[in-house]
C-alpha positions in Angstrom: 7.6 -17.9 11.2 10.0 -20.2 8.9 7.5 -22.6 9.2 4.3 -21.0 8.3 2.5 -23.0 6.0 1.2 -20.1 3.4 5.0 -19.4 2.1 5.0 -19.6 -1.4 7.6 -20.5 -3.3 10.0 -17.9 -4.5 8.6 -16.0 -7.1 10.6 -15.2 -10.6 11.1 -11.7 -11.2 9.1 -10.0 -13.4 9.0 -10.1 -17.1 7.7 -8.7 -20.3 6.8 -5.5 -18.3 7.9 -2.1 -17.3 9.4 -1.9 -13.9 9.8 1.7 -12.2 12.2 0.6 -9.2 14.3 3.0 -8.8 14.4 6.3 -7.6 12.9 9.4 -10.0 14.0 12.8 -10.0 11.9 15.4 -8.9 9.4 16.7 -10.6 7.6 13.1 -9.5 5.4 11.1 -11.6 1.9 11.2 -11.4 -0.6 8.1 -12.5 -4.1 8.0 -12.8 -5.8 4.5 -12.9 -6.0 4.0 -16.7 -2.1 4.3 -17.0 -1.1 2.5 -13.6 -2.3 -0.6 -15.4 0.9 -2.1 -16.2 3.1 -0.1 -13.6 4.8 -2.3 -11.1 6.4 -0.8 -8.0 9.4 -1.7 -5.7 13.0 -3.1 -5.6 15.2 -6.2 -5.8 12.7 -9.7 -4.6 9.9 -7.2 -3.8 8.4 -5.8 -6.8 4.5 -5.3 -7.3 2.2 -4.6 -9.7 -0.7 -2.0 -9.2 -4.5 -2.4 -8.9 -6.1 0.4 -8.3 -9.6 -1.1 -8.6 -9.0 -3.3 -6.4 -12.2 -3.1 -3.5 -14.6 -0.6 -5.3 -17.8 0.1 -4.2 -20.5 2.2 -4.3 -19.8 5.4 -2.4 -23.6 5.9 -1.5 -24.3 2.9 0.2 -20.8 1.9 1.6 -18.9 5.0 2.1 -15.8 5.3 3.9 -14.1 8.6 5.5 -10.2 7.4 6.4 -9.2 4.2 5.6 -7.4 2.9 8.8 -6.6 -0.5 8.7 -6.6 -4.0 7.5 -6.3 -7.7 8.8 -6.6 -10.8 7.0 -8.7 -13.6 8.6 -7.9 -17.2 8.9 -10.7 -18.0 6.0 -8.8 -15.4 3.9 -11.3 -12.7 4.5 -10.2 -8.9 4.8 -11.7 -6.7 6.8 -11.0 -3.0 6.9 -12.2 -0.1 9.7 -13.0 2.9 8.3 -14.1 5.9 10.9 -17.3 6.7 9.0 -20.0 4.9 11.1 -22.5 4.2 8.6 -20.1 1.1 7.9 -17.4 0.9 10.2 -16.0 -2.2 9.0 -16.1 -3.5 5.6 -15.3 -7.4 4.8 -13.8 -8.2 1.8 -13.0 -11.3 -0.1 -9.4 -11.5 -2.2 -10.7 -10.0 -5.1 -12.4 -7.1 -3.4 -15.6 -7.8 -3.9 -17.7 -7.0 -0.6 -19.2 -9.9 1.7 -20.7 -7.5 4.2 -20.6 -4.6 6.3 -20.9 -3.7 10.3 -20.4 -1.1 12.9 -21.5 2.5 13.4 -20.1 3.0 17.0 -16.3 3.9 16.3 -16.4 7.2 15.2 -12.5 7.5 15.6 -12.3 3.6 14.5 -8.3 4.1 13.8 -6.5 0.6 15.3 -7.7 -2.8 14.1 -5.7 -6.0 15.2 -6.8 -9.4 14.8 -5.9 -12.3 17.0 -7.0 -16.1 17.0 -7.9 -17.1 21.0 -8.0 -20.7 21.2 -9.0 -21.4 17.5 -11.9 -18.4 17.6 -10.8 -14.9 15.8 -11.2 -11.6 17.8 -10.9 -8.0 16.8 -9.0 -5.1 18.5 -10.4 -1.4 17.6 -8.9 1.5 19.1 -11.2 4.5 19.2 -9.4 8.0 19.8 -13.2 9.8 19.9 -14.4 7.4 22.3 -11.4 7.0 24.1 -11.3 3.5 24.6 -10.6 -0.3 23.1 -12.6 -2.8 22.0 -12.7 -6.6 21.5 -15.2 -7.7 19.5 -16.0 -10.8 17.6 -15.1 -10.8 13.8 -19.5 -10.2 13.6 -18.9 -7.3 15.6 -20.4 -8.6 19.5 -18.1 -6.9 22.0 -16.8 -8.9 24.7 -14.5 -6.1 26.4 -13.7 -2.5 26.7 -11.0 -1.0 28.3 -11.2 2.4 29.3 -8.5 5.2 30.4 -6.9 4.0 33.3 -8.0 6.8 35.8 -5.5 6.2 38.5 -2.8 7.5 36.6 -1.9 11.3 36.4 -1.6 11.3 32.5 -5.8 10.1 32.2 -7.6 12.1 35.4 -9.1 13.3 32.3 -9.8 10.5 30.5 -10.3 12.2 27.3 -6.7 12.2 27.3 -6.7 8.8 26.2 -6.2 8.5 22.2 -5.2 4.8 21.9 -4.0 4.2 18.0 -3.2 0.3 18.2 -2.8 -2.8 19.8 -0.8 -5.4 19.9 -1.4 -9.1 21.7 1.4 -10.9 23.3 1.6 -15.4 23.5 0.1 -15.1 27.0 -2.4 -12.5 26.3 -1.5 -9.3 27.1 -3.0 -6.4 25.8 -0.6 -3.9 25.1 -2.1 -0.4 23.8 0.1 2.2 22.4 -1.8 5.9 23.6 -0.2 6.9 20.6 -2.1 10.1 20.2 -2.2 10.9 23.6 0.2 10.3 26.6 2.7 8.2 24.4 2.8 5.5 27.1 2.2 1.9 26.0 0.0 0.1 28.5 -0.1 -3.2 29.0 -3.3 -4.8 30.6 -4.1 -8.3 30.6 -7.0 -10.5 29.3 -9.5 -9.7 32.0 -8.7 -5.7 31.4 -6.8 -5.3 34.5 -3.8 -2.8 34.1 -0.5 -4.6 34.7 2.1 -2.3 33.7 3.0 0.5 31.8 6.2 2.1 29.7 7.5 4.8 27.3 6.1 8.6 27.5 6.6 11.7 25.7 10.4 12.6 25.3 13.6 12.5 23.5 15.4 9.7 25.3 15.3 6.5 23.5 13.0 5.2 25.5 10.4 8.0 24.6 8.0 8.6 21.6 7.2 11.5 19.8 3.8 9.9 18.1 3.9 6.2 19.5 1.5 5.1 16.4 1.7 1.6 15.7 3.1 -1.9 18.3 3.4 -5.3 16.8 4.7 -8.3 18.7 7.9 -9.7 17.0 8.6 -13.1 17.4 11.1 -13.6 14.4 13.6 -14.5 16.6 12.4 -16.8 18.8 11.7 -14.6 21.9 8.9 -11.9 22.1 9.8 -8.6 21.3 7.5 -5.4 21.3 8.0 -3.4 18.4 7.1 0.3 18.6 7.0 3.2 15.9 7.9 6.3 16.8 6.2 8.1 13.4 7.9 11.6 14.2 11.4 10.3 14.8 10.9 8.2 11.6 11.8 5.5 13.7 10.8 1.7 15.3 12.0 0.7 18.9 12.3 -2.7 20.3 11.2 -3.7 24.0 11.3 -6.3 26.2 7.8 -7.8 27.2 8.6 -6.3 30.3 9.0 -3.2 29.0 12.7 -2.6 29.1 14.3 -0.4 25.9 16.5 -2.4 23.7 17.3 -0.8 20.2 15.9 1.6 17.4 15.9 1.2 14.0 16.4 4.2 11.9 14.1 4.9 8.9 15.5 8.4 7.5 12.6 10.2 6.1 10.0 7.5 6.3 7.5 8.3 8.6 5.6 5.2 9.3 2.4 3.8 10.4 2.1 0.4 12.5 4.6 -2.5 11.5 2.8 -5.4 10.0 5.0 -8.8 10.8 4.6 -11.4 7.8 7.1 -14.2 7.7 10.3 -12.6 8.0 9.8 -9.4 6.8 8.2 -6.0 8.4 5.6 -4.2 6.1 5.0 -0.6 6.9 2.6 2.0 5.6 4.6 5.1 4.9 1.9 8.1 5.5 4.2 11.1 4.4 7.9 11.3 3.0 11.1 13.1 4.0 10.9 15.8 1.7 8.4 17.1 3.3 5.4 17.5 0.6 2.4 17.0 1.3 -0.1 13.9 0.0 2.5 12.0 -0.5 3.4 8.5 1.0 5.2 4.8 0.0 5.4 1.7 1.3 8.3 0.4 3.3 9.8 -3.4 3.6 12.4 -4.5 6.0 14.2 -8.1 5.9 14.8 -10.5 8.8 18.0 -7.8 9.1 15.8 -5.2 9.9 17.2 -3.2 6.8 15.0 -1.6 4.6 15.0 -3.6 1.3 12.4 -2.0 -1.2 9.9 1.1 -0.9 7.2 0.5 -3.9 6.1 3.8 -4.6 9.5 5.3 -3.0 13.2 6.1 -3.9 15.8 2.8 -3.6 16.8 2.1 -0.1 20.7 3.0 -0.2 22.6 2.5 3.0 25.9 4.2 3.4 27.2 2.1 6.1 24.5 1.5 8.9 22.8 5.2 7.7 20.0 5.3 5.5 19.8 7.9 3.0 16.4 9.8 3.1 13.7 8.2 2.0 10.5 10.1 -0.3 7.8 9.6 -2.6 9.1 9.2 -6.1 6.0 8.3 -8.1 2.5 10.0 -7.1 0.8 6.6 -6.4 -0.3 6.9 -2.9 -1.6 9.7 -0.8 -1.0 9.2 2.8 -1.2 5.2 3.1 -2.0 4.0 6.7 -2.0 0.1 7.0 -0.9 -2.7 5.2 -2.4 -6.5 5.0 -0.6 -9.1 3.4 -2.5 -12.6 2.2 -0.5 -15.3 1.8 0.7 -14.8 -1.9 2.7 -11.9 -0.5 0.7 -9.3 -2.1 0.0 -6.2 -0.1 -3.3 -4.3 0.4 -3.0 -0.7 0.8 -5.3 1.7 2.8 -5.0 5.2 3.3 -5.7 8.2 5.2 -7.2 11.5 4.1 -6.8 10.5 0.7 -10.5 11.9 -0.9 -12.3 8.7 0.5 -10.5 6.6 -1.4 -10.9 2.3 -1.5 -7.6 0.7 -0.7 -4.9 -0.2 -3.8 -3.9 -3.4 -4.3 0.0 -4.2 -4.8 0.2 -8.1 -6.3 3.5 -9.5 -5.9 5.5 -10.5 -9.0 
């Protein structure tokens, strides 16, 4: 990560613009597209100017339902997964211009993971309605399908398999989070055969309430499996063999999948800890796994090792579900249950 060629030079702090970066007392501030044009969100060295107009398309030709996840390809394109079967994948350039669309077979399209395998990039798509994981080319040709492991008790009824996310290790193993089903993490080889599983539903440290997202964290010289326990407001570390290691508490942040870019972890935070509906913000953790910025939320404050409760302060986001980071460290935010809206771009300043 330290040698990532995409890393830009360090940015200067924003100048000659208003910065809203500290906690705002309730009631929260509500912004429309017109008065977000000069709005800057975030804290410390992670501040972003809001672009609400990025990626807008003709909804009659290129509709979206829930904009679930986005990935950034090596040629600089951005692919977004929706669960609208008229165009499951929408392909943008960085300016938000449409390149193309494909897919009408993923009614429960939820997780989208990009993996470079020998110079060729592949997508791993989870579908919570078709109860399967699909590996495809960037153009949509299916090369592997993983269904419920019927020999496990949890999946005697295969419709109990509701995978929400995948992560691929360096050796090619596929880690599948069954986040809307058994709460198990299932480990498959590249041949699609089950090798291991761990986790499950429960209160213990190695268990989950909503194992929503999963990622491979290799920032420390050794691969670790990082899993979201969304209802617990936690991230949990496991070894690649599935042994529990540690927990990161993010009090009040109902987080989606961890997106690791360079030294940092970025997470769409779909709900706030204040219990209000239609909330959300972005959570950014540094290399020490401390929350250092929360665009759209209150300033992170630690008392000792405990994080004070996080909540939305500015009504810019409504249920953000995933983030995508480009080579300039801009953030693209797609949202669930947000009025069928297109992504929001946060421009690093």
